[in-house]
C-alpha positions, 0 to 999 in steps of 0.5 A: 163449522163444517165450511168456510165462513161464507162471505154473504149471509145465509138465505133465509129459510125459503128464500132459495125461491126468490134468490139465486144461491151460488156453487161456492157457498154451498156445502156438499158432501165432498167436502166432508172433513178427516174427521167427519170422513172418519166418523162415517167409517166408523158408523160402516165399521159398526154395521158391518161388525155389530147389525148386520150380522144380527138382523134376524135375531134382531127382526126376533126381538131377542130380549136385551140386544136392541139395548145392547147394540144401543148402549154399544154404539154409545161406548163408541161415541156415535151417540153422542156427536153432536151434544156438548162437551158439559155433558160428556158428548163430542160437540160436533156441528149439525153437518157432522150429526147428520153425517151419522144419522145417514151412515147408521140409517142403513141399519134397518131396525136398529137405525130407527133405535138410534135415530129414535134415541138421540133425537125424539128421546133425548132432545127435548130434555137437552133443549127444553130441560132444567140444569137439574133435569140435564145433569140429570138425564143427559149423560147417561142417554148419551153414553147409552147406559139409558135409552130414551123414547117419545110418547105423543102419538095416541089411538085417536090423534096421530097428525093432529098431535094437539088432539091428544086425550091424556090427562095431568093434574096437579096432586092436592098437596103439589107434589106430583102431576097425575096421569092418565091416558094412553100413548100408542106407537112408542119406539123403544117403547119396551127398553127405555128407561126415561120417555118423554110424554105430552099430556093436557094439564087440566085438560087443556093445557098441552104440556110435556114431562119426563116419566121414569120406566118403574114410575107408580101406575105407568105400565107399557104393553106388550110389543106390535107386531109390523109390517117392516121394522120388525126389531125396533121395539113399538109398545103402547104406554099406559098411564092410571094415576101414574104420578109424575114428580112436579120437578119432572114438567119438562118447560112451561105448562101449555107449551108442549107443542114448543117442544113436539113440534120443534123437535120434529123439524130436526127430526124431518131432516135426520129421517132423510138423512137415514132414509138416504143411508138405507137407500144407498146400501140398497142400491149397492145390493141390487147392482151386485144381483144385477151382476150376478144373476143371468138370463138368457145367456148373460147378467141382467146388468147387461139390459136396458130396462135394468140399467134404467133402474140402477141409473134412476136410484143412483140419480134419486140418491145423489140428488137427494144427498145434494139437497140434503146437505146443503140443508144441513150446512144452512142449519149450521151456519144459522146456529152460528149466527144465533151464538154469536148474537148471544142465544143459549146452545138450545135456543140457537139449534132450534132456531136454526132448525125453525129457520129452515121448517120448510126445507126439512119437511121437503127433505122428509117427503123426498127422502123417504119416497126416494127410498120407497123408491129404491127398495120397490125396484130393488125387489123388481131387479131380484125378481122372485127372489126379492119376494124370499126371505133369504134376501136382504131386498125383501127386509129392505122394502118392508122396513121402508115403508114407515117412513112416509108415515112417522114424523108426519105423513108425507101428506101433512109436509107437503101441506106444511110446505105451502102452508108455512111459505104462504104464511112467512109471506103474509107475516112479512118474513119472506118476500115473495109479493114482488118476485111474484109480480115480475113474474105477472110482468114478464108473461105480459111483456114480449120475451128478450131474445137478448145475447145468450149466455154462454157461460157454463151451465147457463142453460141449466141455471136459466132452467132452474130461475125458470121452474121458481117463476112457475112455482110464484106464477101457479101460487100467486094465481092460487091465493089470489083466486082461492083467498082464505079458501085455500087451505081446503084446497089440498090438492092444489096445495100438494101439486105446488108442494111437489113443484117446490120439492122438484126445483129446490133438488134441481138447484141443488144438484146443480149448485153440487155439479158446478161445485164439483166441476169448478174444482175437478174439471168436466172430464173427472165429473162427466158422470156427476153431469150426467146424474144432474141433466137426466134430473133436470130434464125430468123435473121439468116435466114433472113441475109442468104437470104439477103446475097444469093439475093445480091450475086446472082445478081453480083457473078458467077462460084467459086466465088459465090459457095465459097460465098453461102458457106460462107454465110451457114457457117456463118449463121448457128444457133442452133437449138431452139423450136421457137413456144414453146418461142412464146407460153411463151412470148404470154401467159405472156402478156395475163395474165398480159393484155399488153405489160410487157417486 
C-alpha cells in the first residue's frame, strides 16, 4: 500500500461533497516512496534515451519502430508495474502504476501506444479472461513481446458505444463465432497481435471477444493521417465472416458493457496522469524558451504578461497532480479493503475503480483541459517559433487535442459526473438529501456571527465548505424544478459538473498544501501557499459563474433571487493579490529553468 493504514474508513466515491477530509489522511505526491521515485526516474530516463531522440521517426510511422519501443519498455519492466506476479508482473499498487502513466505521458505518440497497450489493450483479458486466456496472453503482453489493442468505436457509434453494428453469430458446429462489421480509430491497430473486440451476438447481445492477428476474415486498413499523435498507429479493423474460436469469448455473452465501461473508469484516471506528464514537460520547455528569448533588450520571462502564463501553467499542473494522487490512493485503499473482504484480484480493482468513477470522470476532464491550456499558452509564449515544426511546442499542441475526445468526450464525462452522483443519491448509496436540506435551512436563517476560527487555513477550509454548499444548493434546486426533465438539460448538468470539478480540485490542493506546511513549515512551502491561494481565489469566481449560468436557466422570481443570494454568500473569497503570487511562482521556475513544484 502506498500510504499508512488509514485510521478511518476511506471516503466512498462522491462523498467528498458531503464529508470533510483531513490532510493527514490525504495521499500527496510528496509521499512517493524510494521505489516509486526510482520507477519515476526510470520512466524519465527511458524517454530521454529511447523516445525523444526519435520523435520525428516515430511521427513518420517508421515501420517496426513503435513496436520495438514498446518491447524495450517491457524489457525494462515499465509495462508490468501493476500486473500480478503470477503472470510475471511486478505486483505494485495503483499509485505506482499511476506514476508510470504520468511520467511516460510526456512521450507524445509513444505514451499513447503504451497507455493503450497496458490499459485497454491488456486489462480486459486480465480482469475478465478465463484462467486459460490469462495464461496464454498476459505474460506476453506485459513483457511487450505482444502488443494489445481495443476495438470498440465504429463509424456510427462513438459516445454511444452500445449502438455498435458489428455482429457475432455462433457457427453451426458451435466451434466459432462469426464476426461481421468494422471498427475505427483503433490505437496500436497496425502492429498489435491481440485485439479486444466488441460485437453483438445474434444482433443484440453486446459481447467481448479476443481476436488474434491473422485470424481468418480479420484485416486491418491503412494508417490514418491525423492532426496530432501522428506516430500512434491508428487503423480501421474489418471483420468479414471472421472465425473467432469459442474459447476466445471474453466474459459472458451479453455482458460486454461490463468490460467496456469498467475499463474506461481506470482509463480516465490514467489519461489524466498521462496528460499531466505531458503538461509538466511542456511547462519546462516554455520556461526555458522564455528565459532565452529576448525582446526589447531583455528576456521575455521578465514581462508580467509572460509571468502570468508561466505561473498559471504551474498552478494548473500542481492542482491536477493533487487531485490525481488523492484519488489514486483512494482506489488503492478500496482495492485493499475489497481484497481483505475476500474479493479476487480482478473484482477488487474493478470494484475500486467503479467506486471512484465520478472522480475518474472529473480527472479526465480537468487533466485533458490542463494539458490543452499549457500547450496552447506554450505556443503563444514561443510566438512565431511556436508555429514552427523545429520547436516541440507545435508537436505538443497537436498531440494534446485528442485527449478531450477519447476515453469519453469531456462533454460526456461532465454529464456522467452529475448522472452518476444523482443516481447514487437516489439509490441510497450517497446521502445528498440531508446535507442539501441543511443548506436550504442555512439560507433561510440569520448568518452565524460567532467567534472566528483562527486555526491555520480556517478561511480556506470555510471557502471550500461553502463551495460544496453552492453545489448542493444549485443541484438540489435543479432536481426539484426540472425533475425527470433534468437529463435533457445538458447545459445545466455541465454547469454543475464544472462547479464540482473546481471544488474537488480546490479541496485537493488545500489538503496537499496543508500537509506540506504541517510537515515542513510555512516558510518552506511559501510558493505552494501562493499556488493554493491563487487557485482557490479563482475557483470561487468560477463556481459562482457556473452556478449563476445554471440557475438563471431554470429558476425565476423569489426562488431565483434566493439562490443567487446564496451563491454570492457561498462563493465569497478573502481578498488576495494574485498578481504578486503569480510573479513569485513564475520567478521561481525561471530561476530553476523548469517546472519545480
